[in-house]
KELUM-10612 format. One record per residue: residue number from 1; residue in one letter; x, y, z of N, C-alpha, C in turn. Coordinates in Angstrom, 1 decimal, padded with zeros to 4 digits. Atoms other than C-alpha are relative to their C-alpha. Example, Ala and Ser with C-alpha at 12.3 -4.5 7.8 and 13.67 -1.06 7.14 Angstrom:
2
[r 1,A,[000.9,-001.2,000.0],[012.3,-004.5,007.8],[000.9,001.2,000.0]]
[r 2,S,[-000.9,-001.1,000.0],[013.7,-001.1,007.1],[-000.8,001.1,000.8]]
This chain:
93
[r 1,X,[-001.3,-000.5,-000.1],[084.1,-090.6,-078.1],[000.0,001.4,000.6]]
[r 2,X,[-000.1,-001.3,-000.6],[085.0,-087.7,-075.9],[001.5,000.5,-000.2]]
[r 3,X,[-001.3,-000.6,000.4],[087.9,-085.5,-077.1],[000.2,001.3,000.8]]
[r 4,X,[-000.3,-001.2,-000.7],[089.4,-082.9,-074.8],[001.5,000.2,-000.1]]
[r 5,X,[-001.4,-000.1,000.2],[092.9,-082.6,-076.3],[000.9,-000.9,000.8]]
[r 6,X,[-000.8,001.0,-000.8],[094.1,-085.8,-074.6],[-000.2,000.0,001.5]]
[r 7,X,[000.2,-000.1,-001.4],[092.8,-084.8,-071.2],[-001.3,-000.6,000.3]]
[r 8,X,[001.3,000.6,-000.5],[090.1,-086.6,-069.2],[-001.1,001.1,000.1]]
[r 9,X,[001.1,-000.8,-000.2],[086.7,-085.1,-069.2],[-000.7,-000.4,001.3]]
[r 10,X,[000.4,000.3,-001.3],[085.3,-084.9,-065.7],[-001.4,-000.7,000.1]]
[r 11,X,[001.4,000.6,000.1],[081.6,-085.8,-066.5],[-000.7,000.0,001.4]]
[r 12,X,[000.6,000.0,-001.2],[080.6,-084.9,-063.0],[000.5,-001.0,001.0]]
[r 13,X,[-000.5,001.0,-000.9],[082.6,-087.7,-061.4],[001.1,000.6,000.8]]
[r 14,X,[-001.0,-000.6,-000.8],[084.8,-086.8,-058.5],[001.2,-001.0,000.2]]
[r 15,X,[-001.1,001.0,-000.2],[087.0,-090.0,-058.7],[000.6,-000.4,-001.3]]
[r 16,X,[-000.6,000.3,001.2],[088.1,-089.9,-062.3],[001.1,001.0,-000.3]]
[r 17,X,[-001.1,-000.9,000.1],[091.5,-088.4,-063.0],[000.9,-000.2,-001.2]]
[r 18,X,[-001.0,000.1,001.1],[094.3,-087.8,-065.6],[001.2,000.7,000.6]]
[r 19,X,[-001.1,-000.7,-000.7],[097.2,-087.1,-063.3],[001.1,-001.0,000.4]]
[r 20,X,[-001.0,001.1,-000.3],[099.7,-090.1,-063.5],[001.2,000.6,000.8]]
[r 21,X,[-001.2,-000.4,-000.7],[102.3,-089.6,-060.8],[001.3,-000.4,-000.6]]
[r 22,X,[-001.2,000.4,000.7],[104.8,-091.3,-063.1],[000.3,001.0,-001.1]]
[r 23,X,[-000.3,-001.0,001.0],[104.6,-088.3,-065.4],[-000.7,-000.1,-001.3]]
[r 24,X,[000.6,000.2,001.3],[102.6,-089.6,-068.4],[-001.5,000.3,000.1]]
[r 25,X,[001.4,-000.3,-000.2],[099.3,-087.7,-067.9],[-000.8,000.0,-001.2]]
[r 26,X,[000.8,000.0,001.3],[098.4,-087.6,-071.6],[-000.6,-001.3,-000.3]]
[r 27,X,[000.4,001.3,000.4],[097.9,-091.3,-071.8],[-000.6,-000.9,001.1]]
[r 28,X,[000.4,000.7,-001.2],[096.5,-092.3,-068.4],[-001.3,000.5,000.5]]
[r 29,X,[001.3,-000.3,-000.6],[093.0,-092.5,-067.0],[000.0,-000.7,001.3]]
[r 30,X,[000.0,000.7,-001.3],[092.7,-093.2,-063.3],[-001.3,000.2,000.7]]
[r 31,X,[001.2,000.0,-000.9],[089.8,-094.0,-061.0],[000.5,-000.3,001.4]]
[r 32,X,[-000.4,000.2,-001.4],[090.5,-093.5,-057.3],[-000.9,000.8,000.9]]
[r 33,X,[000.8,-000.6,-001.1],[088.7,-092.6,-054.1],[000.7,-000.2,001.3]]
[r 34,X,[-000.8,000.2,-001.3],[091.3,-092.4,-051.3],[000.4,-001.4,000.1]]
[r 35,X,[-000.4,001.4,-000.3],[091.7,-095.8,-049.8],[-001.2,-001.0,-000.3]]
[r 36,X,[001.2,000.8,000.4],[088.3,-097.1,-051.1],[000.3,-000.7,-001.3]]
[r 37,X,[-000.2,000.7,001.2],[088.7,-099.8,-053.7],[-001.1,000.4,-001.1]]
[r 38,X,[000.8,-000.4,001.1],[087.2,-099.0,-057.1],[-000.2,-001.2,-001.0]]
[r 39,X,[000.2,001.0,000.9],[085.7,-101.2,-059.8],[-000.4,000.6,-001.4]]
[r 40,X,[000.3,-000.4,001.4],[085.3,-100.9,-063.6],[-000.9,-001.1,-000.6]]
[r 41,X,[000.9,001.0,000.5],[082.3,-102.6,-065.2],[-000.3,000.4,-001.4]]
[r 42,X,[000.3,-000.2,001.4],[081.8,-103.0,-069.0],[-001.1,-001.1,-000.3]]
[r 43,X,[001.1,000.9,000.2],[078.4,-104.5,-069.9],[-000.1,-000.4,-001.5]]
[r 44,X,[000.3,000.5,001.3],[077.8,-106.7,-072.9],[-001.5,-000.1,-000.2]]
[r 45,X,[001.4,-000.2,000.1],[074.1,-106.6,-072.2],[-000.6,000.5,001.4]]
[r 46,X,[000.6,-000.6,-001.1],[071.9,-104.7,-069.8],[-001.5,000.3,-000.3]]
[r 47,X,[001.4,-000.2,000.2],[068.1,-104.9,-069.6],[-000.6,000.8,001.2]]
[r 48,X,[000.4,-000.7,-001.2],[067.5,-103.8,-066.0],[000.9,-000.4,001.1]]
[r 49,X,[-000.9,000.4,-001.1],[069.1,-104.1,-062.6],[000.1,-001.4,000.4]]
[r 50,X,[000.0,001.5,-000.3],[068.3,-107.8,-062.4],[000.3,-000.9,-001.2]]
[r 51,X,[-000.3,000.8,001.2],[069.1,-108.8,-066.0],[001.2,000.7,-000.7]]
[r 52,X,[-001.2,-000.6,000.6],[072.7,-108.1,-067.2],[001.1,-001.0,-000.1]]
[r 53,X,[-001.2,000.8,000.2],[076.0,-109.5,-068.3],[001.1,001.0,-000.1]]
[r 54,X,[-001.1,-001.0,000.1],[079.4,-107.8,-067.8],[001.3,-000.7,000.3]]
[r 55,X,[-001.4,000.3,-000.4],[083.1,-108.0,-067.4],[000.4,001.1,001.0]]
[r 56,X,[-000.4,-001.0,-000.9],[084.6,-106.2,-064.4],[001.4,-000.2,000.4]]
[r 57,X,[-001.4,000.0,-000.5],[088.0,-105.3,-063.1],[-000.1,000.7,001.3]]
[r 58,X,[000.1,-000.7,-001.3],[088.4,-104.5,-059.4],[000.8,-000.7,001.0]]
[r 59,X,[-000.7,000.5,-001.2],[089.4,-105.6,-056.0],[-000.9,-000.9,000.8]]
[r 60,X,[000.8,000.9,-000.8],[088.2,-108.5,-053.9],[000.6,-000.1,001.4]]
[r 61,X,[-000.4,000.0,-001.4],[088.6,-107.9,-050.2],[-000.7,-001.1,000.9]]
[r 62,X,[000.9,000.9,-000.8],[086.0,-110.5,-049.1],[000.7,-001.4,000.3]]
[r 63,X,[-000.6,001.3,-000.1],[088.3,-113.6,-049.5],[001.1,000.0,001.1]]
[r 64,X,[-001.0,-000.1,-001.1],[090.7,-112.3,-046.8],[001.4,000.3,-000.6]]
[r 65,X,[-001.3,-000.2,000.6],[093.7,-112.1,-049.2],[000.2,001.3,-000.7]]
[r 66,X,[000.0,-001.3,000.7],[092.8,-108.9,-051.0],[000.6,-000.1,-001.4]]
[r 67,X,[-000.5,000.1,001.4],[093.2,-109.8,-054.7],[-000.5,001.0,-000.9]]
[r 68,X,[000.5,-000.8,001.2],[093.0,-107.6,-057.8],[-000.6,-001.1,-000.9]]
[r 69,X,[000.7,001.0,000.7],[090.5,-109.5,-059.9],[-000.6,000.5,-001.4]]
[r 70,X,[000.7,-000.1,001.3],[089.1,-109.8,-063.5],[-001.2,-001.0,000.1]]
[r 71,X,[001.2,000.8,-000.2],[085.5,-111.1,-063.4],[-000.8,-000.1,-001.3]]
[r 72,X,[001.1,000.2,000.9],[083.0,-112.5,-065.9],[-001.2,-000.2,000.8]]
[r 73,X,[001.2,000.1,-000.9],[079.6,-111.9,-064.3],[-001.3,000.1,-000.8]]
[r 74,X,[001.3,000.0,000.6],[076.0,-112.4,-065.1],[-001.0,000.0,001.2]]
[r 75,X,[001.0,-000.1,-001.1],[072.9,-111.6,-063.0],[-000.4,-001.4,000.5]]
[r 76,X,[000.2,001.4,-000.4],[072.4,-115.4,-063.0],[001.3,-000.6,000.0]]
[r 77,X,[-001.4,000.3,-000.1],[075.8,-116.3,-061.8],[000.4,-001.4,-000.7]]
[r 78,X,[-000.3,001.3,000.6],[075.6,-119.9,-063.2],[000.1,000.1,-001.6]]
[r 79,X,[-000.1,-000.1,001.4],[075.5,-118.5,-066.8],[001.0,001.0,-000.5]]
[r 80,X,[-001.1,-001.0,000.4],[078.5,-116.1,-066.8],[000.9,-000.7,-001.1]]
[r 81,X,[-000.9,000.6,001.0],[080.6,-116.6,-070.0],[001.4,-000.1,000.4]]
[r 82,X,[-001.4,000.2,-000.3],[084.2,-117.7,-070.0],[000.8,001.2,-000.3]]
[r 83,X,[-000.9,-001.1,000.4],[087.1,-115.3,-070.2],[001.0,-000.4,-001.0]]
[r 84,X,[-000.9,000.3,001.0],[089.3,-115.2,-073.2],[001.1,001.1,-000.1]]
[r 85,X,[-001.1,-000.9,000.3],[092.6,-113.6,-074.2],[000.2,000.1,-001.5]]
[r 86,X,[-000.1,-000.2,001.4],[092.7,-112.2,-077.7],[001.4,000.6,-000.3]]
[r 87,X,[-001.3,-000.5,000.4],[096.2,-111.7,-079.2],[000.1,000.0,-001.5]]
[r 88,X,[-000.1,-000.1,001.4],[096.7,-110.4,-082.7],[-001.3,-000.2,-000.7]]
[r 89,X,[001.2,000.2,000.8],[094.0,-111.8,-084.9],[-000.9,-001.2,000.5]]
[r 90,X,[000.8,001.1,-000.5],[092.6,-114.6,-082.7],[000.0,-000.3,001.5]]
[r 91,X,[000.1,000.4,-001.4],[091.6,-116.1,-079.4],[001.1,-001.0,000.3]]
[r 92,X,[-001.1,000.8,-000.3],[094.7,-117.6,-077.8],[-000.2,-000.8,001.3]]
[r 93,X,[000.2,000.7,-001.3],[093.5,-118.6,-074.4],[-001.4,000.3,000.5]]
């Protein structure tokens, strides 16, 4: 946990901000780099660059339509786990 009185800690990153243009800077963490799409990856396991499993949130420009996407990924793509939606006290979808 990093506590800086509700403000983002820079950690040497030049694309992590706490400056919500809507006015709620205390509760907003932003990742941006001009017009370059950004991705957030949360790993459930990581052994090395070729052995990992993660969930990612990002942008897919390769399909031609330009979708915002949520991915379940594994370094062996055929074994990526399913995605679930947890509501309240249990898995609902």
